[in-house]
PQR file with spaces between the fields and no chain letter, atoms N, CA, C, O and H, PARSE charges and radii, in Angstrom:
ATOM       1  N    MET     1     -70.413  191.946  -64.902 -0.4000 1.5000
ATOM       2  CA   MET     1     -71.439  192.625  -63.912 -0.0000 2.0000
ATOM       3  C    MET     1     -71.909  191.574  -63.204  0.5500 1.7000
ATOM       4  O    MET     1     -71.704  191.549  -61.991 -0.5500 1.4000
ATOM       5  N    VAL     2     -72.627  190.515  -63.852 -0.4000 1.5000
ATOM       6  CA   VAL     2     -73.312  189.566  -63.112 -0.0000 2.0000
ATOM       7  C    VAL     2     -72.450  188.589  -62.146  0.5500 1.7000
ATOM       8  O    VAL     2     -72.915  188.064  -61.134 -0.5500 1.4000
ATOM       9  H    VAL     2     -72.793  190.536  -64.838  0.4000 1.0000
ATOM      10  N    TYR     3     -71.262  188.443  -62.563 -0.4000 1.5000
ATOM      11  CA   TYR     3     -70.401  187.735  -61.770 -0.0000 2.0000
ATOM      12  C    TYR     3     -70.053  188.444  -60.515  0.5500 1.7000
ATOM      13  O    TYR     3     -70.207  187.939  -59.403 -0.5500 1.4000
ATOM      14  H    TYR     3     -70.884  188.870  -63.384  0.4000 1.0000
ATOM      15  N    LYS     4     -69.586  189.616  -60.727 -0.4000 1.5000
ATOM      16  CA   LYS     4     -69.275  190.588  -59.553 -0.0000 2.0000
ATOM      17  C    LYS     4     -70.454  190.576  -58.568  0.5500 1.7000
ATOM      18  O    LYS     4     -70.300  190.387  -57.362 -0.5500 1.4000
ATOM      19  H    LYS     4     -69.461  190.026  -61.630  0.4000 1.0000
ATOM      20  N    ARG     5     -71.601  190.783  -59.139 -0.4000 1.5000
ATOM      21  CA   ARG     5     -72.840  190.965  -58.190 -0.0000 2.0000
ATOM      22  C    ARG     5     -72.952  189.589  -57.369  0.5500 1.7000
ATOM      23  O    ARG     5     -72.986  189.621  -56.139 -0.5500 1.4000
ATOM      24  H    ARG     5     -71.726  190.937  -60.119  0.4000 1.0000
ATOM      25  N    ILE     6     -73.004  188.491  -58.014 -0.4000 1.5000
ATOM      26  CA   ILE     6     -73.183  187.277  -57.094 -0.0000 2.0000
ATOM      27  C    ILE     6     -71.985  187.080  -56.189  0.5500 1.7000
ATOM      28  O    ILE     6     -72.181  186.528  -55.107 -0.5500 1.4000
ATOM      29  H    ILE     6     -72.976  188.465  -59.014  0.4000 1.0000
ATOM      30  N    ARG     7     -70.858  187.444  -56.494 -0.4000 1.5000
ATOM      31  CA   ARG     7     -69.715  187.302  -55.533 -0.0000 2.0000
ATOM      32  C    ARG     7     -70.001  188.361  -54.339  0.5500 1.7000
ATOM      33  O    ARG     7     -69.914  187.990  -53.168 -0.5500 1.4000
ATOM      34  H    ARG     7     -70.699  187.893  -57.373  0.4000 1.0000
ATOM      35  N    ASP     8     -70.314  189.568  -54.647 -0.4000 1.5000
ATOM      36  CA   ASP     8     -70.647  190.530  -53.747 -0.0000 2.0000
ATOM      37  C    ASP     8     -71.685  190.254  -52.722  0.5500 1.7000
ATOM      38  O    ASP     8     -71.619  190.573  -51.535 -0.5500 1.4000
ATOM      39  H    ASP     8     -70.385  189.869  -55.597  0.4000 1.0000
ATOM      40  N    LEU     9     -72.658  189.622  -53.321 -0.4000 1.5000
ATOM      41  CA   LEU     9     -74.069  189.225  -52.483 -0.0000 2.0000
ATOM      42  C    LEU     9     -73.521  188.100  -51.453  0.5500 1.7000
ATOM      43  O    LEU     9     -73.799  188.097  -50.254 -0.5500 1.4000
ATOM      44  H    LEU     9     -72.712  189.363  -54.285  0.4000 1.0000
ATOM      45  N    ARG    10     -72.691  187.137  -52.108 -0.4000 1.5000
ATOM      46  CA   ARG    10     -72.249  186.116  -51.323 -0.0000 2.0000
ATOM      47  C    ARG    10     -71.380  186.631  -50.154  0.5500 1.7000
ATOM      48  O    ARG    10     -71.539  186.295  -48.981 -0.5500 1.4000
ATOM      49  H    ARG    10     -72.464  187.140  -53.082  0.4000 1.0000
ATOM      50  N    GLU    11     -70.462  187.468  -50.603 -0.4000 1.5000
ATOM      51  CA   GLU    11     -69.470  187.981  -49.471 -0.0000 2.0000
ATOM      52  C    GLU    11     -70.191  188.938  -48.539  0.5500 1.7000
ATOM      53  O    GLU    11     -69.679  189.101  -47.431 -0.5500 1.4000
ATOM      54  H    GLU    11     -70.332  187.741  -51.557  0.4000 1.0000
ATOM      55  N    ASP    12     -71.273  189.573  -48.823 -0.4000 1.5000
ATOM      56  CA   ASP    12     -72.095  190.408  -47.902 -0.0000 2.0000
ATOM      57  C    ASP    12     -72.525  189.693  -46.731  0.5500 1.7000
ATOM      58  O    ASP    12     -72.546  190.177  -45.599 -0.5500 1.4000
ATOM      59  H    ASP    12     -71.688  189.440  -49.723  0.4000 1.0000
ATOM      60  N    LYS    13     -72.907  188.392  -47.074 -0.4000 1.5000
ATOM      61  CA   LYS    13     -73.429  187.475  -46.100 -0.0000 2.0000
ATOM      62  C    LYS    13     -72.372  186.718  -45.517  0.5500 1.7000
ATOM      63  O    LYS    13     -72.707  185.824  -44.739 -0.5500 1.4000
ATOM      64  H    LYS    13     -72.890  187.998  -47.993  0.4000 1.0000
ATOM      65  N    ASP    14     -71.128  186.907  -45.746 -0.4000 1.5000
ATOM      66  CA   ASP    14     -69.919  186.139  -45.144 -0.0000 2.0000
ATOM      67  C    ASP    14     -70.151  184.699  -45.411  0.5500 1.7000
ATOM      68  O    ASP    14     -69.949  183.923  -44.477 -0.5500 1.4000
ATOM      69  H    ASP    14     -70.856  187.633  -46.377  0.4000 1.0000
ATOM      70  N    LEU    15     -70.510  184.277  -46.446 -0.4000 1.5000
ATOM      71  CA   LEU    15     -70.754  182.961  -46.975 -0.0000 2.0000
ATOM      72  C    LEU    15     -69.626  182.597  -47.829  0.5500 1.7000
ATOM      73  O    LEU    15     -69.060  183.429  -48.538 -0.5500 1.4000
ATOM      74  H    LEU    15     -70.675  184.908  -47.205  0.4000 1.0000
ATOM      75  N    THR    16     -69.260  181.250  -47.766 -0.4000 1.5000
ATOM      76  CA   THR    16     -68.159  180.630  -48.525 -0.0000 2.0000
ATOM      77  C    THR    16     -68.742  180.204  -49.790  0.5500 1.7000
ATOM      78  O    THR    16     -69.965  180.070  -49.827 -0.5500 1.4000
ATOM      79  H    THR    16     -69.720  180.575  -47.190  0.4000 1.0000
ATOM      80  N    GLN    17     -68.018  179.960  -50.880 -0.4000 1.5000
ATOM      81  CA   GLN    17     -68.550  179.261  -52.039 -0.0000 2.0000
ATOM      82  C    GLN    17     -69.125  177.956  -51.924  0.5500 1.7000
ATOM      83  O    GLN    17     -70.045  177.558  -52.639 -0.5500 1.4000
ATOM      84  H    GLN    17     -67.024  180.069  -50.850  0.4000 1.0000
ATOM      85  N    ARG    18     -68.579  177.300  -51.027 -0.4000 1.5000
ATOM      86  CA   ARG    18     -69.090  175.924  -50.637 -0.0000 2.0000
ATOM      87  C    ARG    18     -70.386  176.073  -50.040  0.5500 1.7000
ATOM      88  O    ARG    18     -71.194  175.187  -50.314 -0.5500 1.4000
ATOM      89  H    ARG    18     -67.832  177.622  -50.447  0.4000 1.0000
ATOM      90  N    ALA    19     -70.755  176.986  -49.295 -0.4000 1.5000
ATOM      91  CA   ALA    19     -72.130  177.235  -48.454 -0.0000 2.0000
ATOM      92  C    ALA    19     -72.991  177.553  -49.470  0.5500 1.7000
ATOM      93  O    ALA    19     -74.092  177.003  -49.490 -0.5500 1.4000
ATOM      94  H    ALA    19     -70.098  177.706  -49.072  0.4000 1.0000
ATOM      95  N    MET    20     -72.639  178.473  -50.454 -0.4000 1.5000
ATOM      96  CA   MET    20     -73.496  178.946  -51.428 -0.0000 2.0000
ATOM      97  C    MET    20     -73.928  177.723  -52.383  0.5500 1.7000
ATOM      98  O    MET    20     -75.099  177.487  -52.682 -0.5500 1.4000
ATOM      99  H    MET    20     -71.745  178.920  -50.438  0.4000 1.0000
ATOM     100  N    ALA    21     -72.877  177.020  -52.796 -0.4000 1.5000
ATOM     101  CA   ALA    21     -73.086  175.772  -53.680 -0.0000 2.0000
ATOM     102  C    ALA    21     -74.092  174.851  -53.054  0.5500 1.7000
ATOM     103  O    ALA    21     -74.915  174.249  -53.744 -0.5500 1.4000
ATOM     104  H    ALA    21     -71.926  177.211  -52.554  0.4000 1.0000
ATOM     105  N    LYS    22     -74.030  174.741  -51.752 -0.4000 1.5000
ATOM     106  CA   LYS    22     -74.916  173.844  -51.073 -0.0000 2.0000
ATOM     107  C    LYS    22     -76.413  174.315  -51.124  0.5500 1.7000
ATOM     108  O    LYS    22     -77.417  173.646  -51.371 -0.5500 1.4000
ATOM     109  H    LYS    22     -73.362  175.231  -51.192  0.4000 1.0000
ATOM     110  N    ALA    23     -76.293  175.621  -50.831 -0.4000 1.5000
ATOM     111  CA   ALA    23     -77.898  176.396  -50.907 -0.0000 2.0000
ATOM     112  C    ALA    23     -78.566  176.114  -52.290  0.5500 1.7000
ATOM     113  O    ALA    23     -79.757  175.817  -52.383 -0.5500 1.4000
ATOM     114  H    ALA    23     -75.478  176.165  -50.630  0.4000 1.0000
ATOM     115  N    LEU    24     -77.696  176.229  -53.391 -0.4000 1.5000
ATOM     116  CA   LEU    24     -78.047  176.054  -54.671 -0.0000 2.0000
ATOM     117  C    LEU    24     -78.120  174.634  -55.181  0.5500 1.7000
ATOM     118  O    LEU    24     -78.610  174.404  -56.287 -0.5500 1.4000
ATOM     119  H    LEU    24     -76.729  176.470  -53.315  0.4000 1.0000
ATOM     120  N    SER    25     -77.651  173.685  -54.413 -0.4000 1.5000
ATOM     121  CA   SER    25     -77.671  172.190  -54.771 -0.0000 2.0000
ATOM     122  C    SER    25     -76.744  171.903  -55.922  0.5500 1.7000
ATOM     123  O    SER    25     -77.017  171.077  -56.793 -0.5500 1.4000
ATOM     124  H    SER    25     -77.254  173.872  -53.515  0.4000 1.0000
ATOM     125  N    CYS    26     -75.466  172.725  -55.891 -0.4000 1.5000
ATOM     126  CA   CYS    26     -74.479  172.317  -56.983 -0.0000 2.0000
ATOM     127  C    CYS    26     -73.147  172.172  -56.344  0.5500 1.7000
ATOM     128  O    CYS    26     -73.034  172.300  -55.125 -0.5500 1.4000
ATOM     129  H    CYS    26     -75.244  173.396  -55.183  0.4000 1.0000
ATOM     130  N    SER    27     -72.170  171.923  -57.081 -0.4000 1.5000
ATOM     131  CA   SER    27     -70.959  171.806  -56.434 -0.0000 2.0000
ATOM     132  C    SER    27     -70.153  173.142  -56.305  0.5500 1.7000
ATOM     133  O    SER    27     -70.357  174.107  -57.041 -0.5500 1.4000
ATOM     134  H    SER    27     -72.261  171.819  -58.072  0.4000 1.0000
ATOM     135  N    GLN    28     -69.345  173.118  -55.440 -0.4000 1.5000
ATOM     136  CA   GLN    28     -68.411  174.362  -55.074 -0.0000 2.0000
ATOM     137  C    GLN    28     -67.685  174.797  -56.514  0.5500 1.7000
ATOM     138  O    GLN    28     -67.667  175.967  -56.894 -0.5500 1.4000
ATOM     139  H    GLN    28     -69.179  172.334  -54.842  0.4000 1.0000
ATOM     140  N    GLN    29     -67.161  173.829  -57.173 -0.4000 1.5000
ATOM     141  CA   GLN    29     -66.583  174.039  -58.515 -0.0000 2.0000
ATOM     142  C    GLN    29     -67.470  174.776  -59.409  0.5500 1.7000
ATOM     143  O    GLN    29     -67.039  175.796  -59.946 -0.5500 1.4000
ATOM     144  H    GLN    29     -67.176  172.878  -56.864  0.4000 1.0000
ATOM     145  N    VAL    30     -68.684  174.366  -59.635 -0.4000 1.5000
ATOM     146  CA   VAL    30     -69.783  174.789  -60.515 -0.0000 2.0000
ATOM     147  C    VAL    30     -69.964  176.257  -60.047  0.5500 1.7000
ATOM     148  O    VAL    30     -69.988  177.203  -60.834 -0.5500 1.4000
ATOM     149  H    VAL    30     -69.034  173.537  -59.199  0.4000 1.0000
ATOM     150  N    TYR    31     -70.084  176.365  -58.755 -0.4000 1.5000
ATOM     151  CA   TYR    31     -70.576  177.869  -58.314 -0.0000 2.0000
ATOM     152  C    TYR    31     -69.421  178.759  -58.612  0.5500 1.7000
ATOM     153  O    TYR    31     -69.619  179.858  -59.128 -0.5500 1.4000
ATOM     154  H    TYR    31     -70.064  175.597  -58.116  0.4000 1.0000
ATOM     155  N    SER    32     -68.103  178.298  -58.282 -0.4000 1.5000
ATOM     156  CA   SER    32     -66.878  179.021  -58.563 -0.0000 2.0000
ATOM     157  C    SER    32     -66.966  179.420  -59.892  0.5500 1.7000
ATOM     158  O    SER    32     -66.868  180.625  -60.124 -0.5500 1.4000
ATOM     159  H    SER    32     -67.942  177.405  -57.863  0.4000 1.0000
ATOM     160  N    ASN    33     -67.146  178.569  -60.894 -0.4000 1.5000
ATOM     161  CA   ASN    33     -67.340  178.886  -62.418 -0.0000 2.0000
ATOM     162  C    ASN    33     -68.218  179.922  -62.687  0.5500 1.7000
ATOM     163  O    ASN    33     -67.969  180.756  -63.558 -0.5500 1.4000
ATOM     164  H    ASN    33     -67.225  177.590  -60.705  0.4000 1.0000
ATOM     165  N    TYR    34     -69.346  179.945  -61.932 -0.4000 1.5000
ATOM     166  CA   TYR    34     -70.387  181.159  -62.006 -0.0000 2.0000
ATOM     167  C    TYR    34     -69.831  182.384  -61.723  0.5500 1.7000
ATOM     168  O    TYR    34     -69.967  183.395  -62.411 -0.5500 1.4000
ATOM     169  H    TYR    34     -69.547  179.267  -61.224  0.4000 1.0000
ATOM     170  N    GLU    35     -69.101  182.267  -60.540 -0.4000 1.5000
ATOM     171  CA   GLU    35     -68.596  183.618  -60.115 -0.0000 2.0000
ATOM     172  C    GLU    35     -67.388  184.259  -61.046  0.5500 1.7000
ATOM     173  O    GLU    35     -67.153  185.462  -61.159 -0.5500 1.4000
ATOM     174  H    GLU    35     -68.991  181.445  -59.981  0.4000 1.0000
ATOM     175  N    LEU    36     -66.684  183.186  -61.679 -0.4000 1.5000
ATOM     176  CA   LEU    36     -65.571  183.658  -62.513 -0.0000 2.0000
ATOM     177  C    LEU    36     -65.966  183.922  -63.978  0.5500 1.7000
ATOM     178  O    LEU    36     -65.165  184.297  -64.834 -0.5500 1.4000
ATOM     179  H    LEU    36     -66.875  182.208  -61.588  0.4000 1.0000
ATOM     180  N    GLY    37     -67.291  183.688  -64.190 -0.4000 1.5000
ATOM     181  CA   GLY    37     -67.778  183.937  -65.549 -0.0000 2.0000
ATOM     182  C    GLY    37     -67.272  182.890  -66.370  0.5500 1.7000
ATOM     183  O    GLY    37     -67.266  183.115  -67.580 -0.5500 1.4000
ATOM     184  H    GLY    37     -67.942  183.383  -63.495  0.4000 1.0000
ATOM     185  N    GLN    38     -66.856  181.820  -65.977 -0.4000 1.5000
ATOM     186  CA   GLN    38     -66.306  180.621  -66.947 -0.0000 2.0000
ATOM     187  C    GLN    38     -67.542  179.668  -67.264  0.5500 1.7000
ATOM     188  O    GLN    38     -67.381  178.725  -68.038 -0.5500 1.4000
ATOM     189  H    GLN    38     -66.860  181.637  -64.994  0.4000 1.0000
ATOM     190  N    ARG    39     -68.828  179.923  -66.642 -0.4000 1.5000
ATOM     191  CA   ARG    39     -70.087  178.963  -66.890 -0.0000 2.0000
ATOM     192  C    ARG    39     -71.239  179.972  -66.934  0.5500 1.7000
ATOM     193  O    ARG    39     -71.305  180.896  -66.124 -0.5500 1.4000
ATOM     194  H    ARG    39     -68.959  180.689  -66.013  0.4000 1.0000
ATOM     195  N    ASP    40     -72.102  179.783  -67.854 -0.4000 1.5000
ATOM     196  CA   ASP    40     -73.294  180.575  -67.875 -0.0000 2.0000
ATOM     197  C    ASP    40     -74.309  180.174  -66.700  0.5500 1.7000
ATOM     198  O    ASP    40     -74.537  178.995  -66.430 -0.5500 1.4000
ATOM     199  H    ASP    40     -72.049  179.032  -68.512  0.4000 1.0000
ATOM     200  N    ILE    41     -74.798  181.062  -66.142 -0.4000 1.5000
ATOM     201  CA   ILE    41     -75.811  180.844  -65.120 -0.0000 2.0000
ATOM     202  C    ILE    41     -76.974  180.293  -65.552  0.5500 1.7000
ATOM     203  O    ILE    41     -77.548  181.069  -66.316 -0.5500 1.4000
ATOM     204  H    ILE    41     -74.613  182.020  -66.361  0.4000 1.0000
ATOM     205  N    PRO    42     -77.620  179.171  -65.364 -0.5600 1.5000
ATOM     206  CA   PRO    42     -78.799  178.716  -65.591  0.2800 2.0000
ATOM     207  C    PRO    42     -79.954  179.589  -65.131  0.5500 1.7000
ATOM     208  O    PRO    42     -79.837  180.279  -64.118 -0.5500 1.4000
ATOM     209  N    THR    43     -81.090  179.572  -65.871 -0.4000 1.5000
ATOM     210  CA   THR    43     -82.270  180.381  -65.305 -0.0000 2.0000
ATOM     211  C    THR    43     -82.548  180.123  -64.041  0.5500 1.7000
ATOM     212  O    THR    43     -82.666  181.014  -63.200 -0.5500 1.4000
ATOM     213  H    THR    43     -81.185  179.012  -66.694  0.4000 1.0000
ATOM     214  N    ASP    44     -82.702  178.644  -63.748 -0.4000 1.5000
ATOM     215  CA   ASP    44     -83.183  178.210  -62.451 -0.0000 2.0000
ATOM     216  C    ASP    44     -82.231  178.707  -61.399  0.5500 1.7000
ATOM     217  O    ASP    44     -82.726  179.138  -60.358 -0.5500 1.4000
ATOM     218  H    ASP    44     -82.606  177.920  -64.431  0.4000 1.0000
ATOM     219  N    ILE    45     -81.009  178.700  -61.535 -0.4000 1.5000
ATOM     220  CA   ILE    45     -80.065  179.043  -60.602 -0.0000 2.0000
ATOM     221  C    ILE    45     -80.076  180.613  -60.281  0.5500 1.7000
ATOM     222  O    ILE    45     -79.760  181.064  -59.181 -0.5500 1.4000
ATOM     223  H    ILE    45     -80.607  178.349  -62.381  0.4000 1.0000
ATOM     224  N    LEU    46     -80.453  181.340  -61.305 -0.4000 1.5000
ATOM     225  CA   LEU    46     -80.655  182.815  -61.207 -0.0000 2.0000
ATOM     226  C    LEU    46     -81.891  182.983  -60.247  0.5500 1.7000
ATOM     227  O    LEU    46     -81.900  183.808  -59.333 -0.5500 1.4000
ATOM     228  H    LEU    46     -80.711  180.974  -62.199  0.4000 1.0000
ATOM     229  N    ILE    47     -82.786  182.252  -60.490 -0.4000 1.5000
ATOM     230  CA   ILE    47     -84.046  182.431  -59.586 -0.0000 2.0000
ATOM     231  C    ILE    47     -83.853  182.122  -58.276  0.5500 1.7000
ATOM     232  O    ILE    47     -84.286  182.823  -57.361 -0.5500 1.4000
ATOM     233  H    ILE    47     -82.778  181.582  -61.232  0.4000 1.0000
ATOM     234  N    LYS    48     -83.059  180.841  -58.082 -0.4000 1.5000
ATOM     235  CA   LYS    48     -82.610  180.658  -56.610 -0.0000 2.0000
ATOM     236  C    LYS    48     -81.784  181.622  -55.961  0.5500 1.7000
ATOM     237  O    LYS    48     -81.945  181.917  -54.777 -0.5500 1.4000
ATOM     238  H    LYS    48     -82.707  180.272  -58.826  0.4000 1.0000
ATOM     239  N    LEU    49     -80.858  182.151  -56.726 -0.4000 1.5000
ATOM     240  CA   LEU    49     -80.116  183.293  -56.256 -0.0000 2.0000
ATOM     241  C    LEU    49     -80.851  184.477  -55.842  0.5500 1.7000
ATOM     242  O    LEU    49     -80.671  185.037  -54.761 -0.5500 1.4000
ATOM     243  H    LEU    49     -80.727  181.911  -57.688  0.4000 1.0000
ATOM     244  N    SER    50     -81.596  184.805  -56.636 -0.4000 1.5000
ATOM     245  CA   SER    50     -82.592  185.988  -56.403 -0.0000 2.0000
ATOM     246  C    SER    50     -83.429  185.872  -55.010  0.5500 1.7000
ATOM     247  O    SER    50     -83.595  186.821  -54.244 -0.5500 1.4000
ATOM     248  H    SER    50     -81.742  184.350  -57.514  0.4000 1.0000
ATOM     249  N    ALA    51     -83.911  184.601  -54.814 -0.4000 1.5000
ATOM     250  CA   ALA    51     -84.971  184.239  -53.736 -0.0000 2.0000
ATOM     251  C    ALA    51     -83.901  184.148  -52.489  0.5500 1.7000
ATOM     252  O    ALA    51     -84.140  184.724  -51.428 -0.5500 1.4000
ATOM     253  H    ALA    51     -83.776  183.830  -55.437  0.4000 1.0000
ATOM     254  N    PHE    52     -82.866  183.484  -52.669 -0.4000 1.5000
ATOM     255  CA   PHE    52     -81.890  183.336  -51.543 -0.0000 2.0000
ATOM     256  C    PHE    52     -81.454  184.867  -50.892  0.5500 1.7000
ATOM     257  O    PHE    52     -81.518  185.084  -49.682 -0.5500 1.4000
ATOM     258  H    PHE    52     -82.672  183.016  -53.531  0.4000 1.0000
ATOM     259  N    HIS    53     -81.031  185.824  -51.824 -0.4000 1.5000
ATOM     260  CA   HIS    53     -80.514  186.944  -51.391 -0.0000 2.0000
ATOM     261  C    HIS    53     -81.691  187.969  -51.247  0.5500 1.7000
ATOM     262  O    HIS    53     -81.439  189.005  -50.632 -0.5500 1.4000
ATOM     263  H    HIS    53     -80.979  185.648  -52.807  0.4000 1.0000
ATOM     264  N    GLY    54     -82.815  187.805  -51.697 -0.4000 1.5000
ATOM     265  CA   GLY    54     -83.995  188.667  -51.486 -0.0000 2.0000
ATOM     266  C    GLY    54     -83.646  189.950  -52.516  0.5500 1.7000
ATOM     267  O    GLY    54     -83.849  191.110  -52.158 -0.5500 1.4000
ATOM     268  H    GLY    54     -83.020  186.963  -52.197  0.4000 1.0000
ATOM     269  N    VAL    55     -83.151  189.642  -53.711 -0.4000 1.5000
ATOM     270  CA   VAL    55     -83.057  190.577  -54.797 -0.0000 2.0000
ATOM     271  C    VAL    55     -83.676  190.201  -55.979  0.5500 1.7000
ATOM     272  O    VAL    55     -84.073  189.047  -56.145 -0.5500 1.4000
ATOM     273  H    VAL    55     -82.987  188.700  -54.002  0.4000 1.0000
ATOM     274  N    SER    56     -83.804  191.139  -56.884 -0.4000 1.5000
ATOM     275  CA   SER    56     -84.476  190.759  -58.173 -0.0000 2.0000
ATOM     276  C    SER    56     -83.437  190.182  -59.201  0.5500 1.7000
ATOM     277  O    SER    56     -82.250  190.505  -59.168 -0.5500 1.4000
ATOM     278  H    SER    56     -83.482  192.076  -56.749  0.4000 1.0000
ATOM     279  N    VAL    57     -83.924  189.375  -60.042 -0.4000 1.5000
ATOM     280  CA   VAL    57     -83.184  188.771  -61.007 -0.0000 2.0000
ATOM     281  C    VAL    57     -82.488  190.064  -61.959  0.5500 1.7000
ATOM     282  O    VAL    57     -81.332  190.105  -62.383 -0.5500 1.4000
ATOM     283  H    VAL    57     -84.889  189.112  -60.068  0.4000 1.0000
ATOM     284  N    ASP    58     -83.427  190.950  -62.121 -0.4000 1.5000
ATOM     285  CA   ASP    58     -82.754  192.083  -62.912 -0.0000 2.0000
ATOM     286  C    ASP    58     -81.659  192.671  -62.257  0.5500 1.7000
ATOM     287  O    ASP    58     -80.788  193.218  -62.934 -0.5500 1.4000
ATOM     288  H    ASP    58     -84.366  190.917  -61.777  0.4000 1.0000
ATOM     289  N    TYR    59     -81.571  192.628  -60.837 -0.4000 1.5000
ATOM     290  CA   TYR    59     -80.399  193.235  -60.129 -0.0000 2.0000
ATOM     291  C    TYR    59     -79.230  192.473  -60.445  0.5500 1.7000
ATOM     292  O    TYR    59     -78.229  193.042  -60.880 -0.5500 1.4000
ATOM     293  H    TYR    59     -82.278  192.183  -60.287  0.4000 1.0000
ATOM     294  N    ILE    60     -79.272  191.144  -60.252 -0.4000 1.5000
ATOM     295  CA   ILE    60     -78.269  190.394  -60.516 -0.0000 2.0000
ATOM     296  C    ILE    60     -77.814  190.412  -61.915  0.5500 1.7000
ATOM     297  O    ILE    60     -76.593  190.361  -62.065 -0.5500 1.4000
ATOM     298  H    ILE    60     -80.085  190.682  -59.899  0.4000 1.0000
ATOM     299  N    LEU    61     -78.520  190.472  -62.932 -0.4000 1.5000
ATOM     300  CA   LEU    61     -78.147  190.589  -64.443 -0.0000 2.0000
ATOM     301  C    LEU    61     -77.612  191.913  -64.581  0.5500 1.7000
ATOM     302  O    LEU    61     -77.088  192.128  -65.674 -0.5500 1.4000
ATOM     303  H    LEU    61     -79.512  190.513  -62.810  0.4000 1.0000
ATOM     304  N    GLY    62     -77.609  192.985  -63.640 -0.4000 1.5000
ATOM     305  CA   GLY    62     -77.201  194.103  -64.044 -0.0000 2.0000
ATOM     306  C    GLY    62     -78.020  195.261  -64.799  0.5500 1.7000
ATOM     307  O    GLY    62     -77.624  196.321  -65.282 -0.5500 1.4000
ATOM     308  H    GLY    62     -78.035  192.810  -62.752  0.4000 1.0000
ATOM     309  N    ILE    63     -79.412  194.638  -64.724 -0.4000 1.5000
ATOM     310  CA   ILE    63     -80.289  195.574  -65.552 -0.0000 2.0000
ATOM     311  C    ILE    63     -80.786  196.822  -64.819  0.5500 1.7000
ATOM     312  O    ILE    63     -81.159  197.875  -65.336 -0.5500 1.4000
ATOM     313  H    ILE    63     -79.734  193.777  -64.331  0.4000 1.0000
ATOM     314  N    THR    64     -80.723  196.523  -63.572 -0.4000 1.5000
ATOM     315  CA   THR    64     -80.973  197.657  -62.661 -0.0000 2.0000
ATOM     316  C    THR    64     -80.143  197.672  -61.391  0.5500 1.7000
ATOM     317  O    THR    64     -79.788  196.581  -60.946 -0.5500 1.4000
ATOM     318  H    THR    64     -80.420  195.667  -63.153  0.4000 1.0000
ATOM     319  N    ASP    65     -79.799  198.759  -60.771 -0.4000 1.5000
ATOM     320  CA   ASP    65     -78.963  198.946  -59.735 -0.0000 2.0000
ATOM     321  C    ASP    65     -79.946  198.838  -58.429  0.5500 1.7000
ATOM     322  O    ASP    65     -79.380  198.740  -57.341 -0.5500 1.4000
ATOM     323  H    ASP    65     -80.087  199.645  -61.132  0.4000 1.0000
ATOM     324  N    ASN    66     -81.116  198.847  -58.452 -0.4000 1.5000
ATOM     325  CA   ASN    66     -81.982  198.748  -57.418 -0.0000 2.0000
ATOM     326  C    ASN    66     -82.217  197.266  -56.983  0.5500 1.7000
ATOM     327  O    ASN    66     -82.826  196.525  -57.754 -0.5500 1.4000
ATOM     328  H    ASN    66     -81.576  198.927  -59.337  0.4000 1.0000
ATOM     329  N    PRO    67     -81.837  196.876  -55.976 -0.5600 1.5000
ATOM     330  CA   PRO    67     -81.883  195.398  -55.672  0.2800 2.0000
ATOM     331  C    PRO    67     -83.276  194.889  -55.184  0.5500 1.7000
ATOM     332  O    PRO    67     -83.470  193.686  -55.010 -0.5500 1.4000
ATOM     333  N    LYS    68     -84.178  195.767  -54.980 -0.4000 1.5000
ATOM     334  CA   LYS    68     -85.367  195.491  -54.428 -0.0000 2.0000
ATOM     335  C    LYS    68     -86.108  194.881  -55.381  0.5500 1.7000
ATOM     336  O    LYS    68     -85.905  195.218  -56.547 -0.5500 1.4000
ATOM     337  H    LYS    68     -84.021  196.744  -55.121  0.4000 1.0000
ATOM     338  N    ILE    69     -87.180  193.796  -55.066 -0.4000 1.5000
ATOM     339  CA   ILE    69     -87.875  193.102  -55.807 -0.0000 2.0000
ATOM     340  C    ILE    69     -89.388  193.820  -55.982  0.5500 1.7000
ATOM     341  O    ILE    69     -90.044  193.998  -54.955 -0.5500 1.4000
ATOM     342  H    ILE    69     -87.345  193.522  -54.118  0.4000 1.0000
ATOM     343  N    ASN    70     -89.793  194.120  -56.928 -0.4000 1.5000
ATOM     344  CA   ASN    70     -91.036  194.828  -57.285 -0.0000 2.0000
ATOM     345  C    ASN    70     -92.147  193.855  -57.204  0.5500 1.7000
ATOM     346  O    ASN    70     -92.091  192.847  -57.910 -0.5500 1.4000
ATOM     347  H    ASN    70     -89.260  193.975  -57.762  0.4000 1.0000
ATOM     348  N    LYS    71     -93.211  194.067  -56.367 -0.4000 1.5000
ATOM     349  CA   LYS    71     -94.217  193.234  -56.306 -0.0000 2.0000
ATOM     350  C    LYS    71     -95.492  193.840  -56.668  0.5500 1.7000
ATOM     351  O    LYS    71     -96.522  193.166  -56.653 -0.5500 1.4000
ATOM     352  H    LYS    71     -93.256  194.886  -55.794  0.4000 1.0000
């Protein structure tokens, strides 16, 4: 679920893996491994993904289907 969510969020913004990796300060290969589920996503990257896409970490993790951040 997590891996599909981050891929879908990236594709919704028409971004390449390379562009997303640059935004996260990692290599394209590392980001690709996140999307493929071949590498666990560190907490700091989850937080960056959440902020970048404007969704909650819970949404990325599949805990909720509501992408809104509750404040």
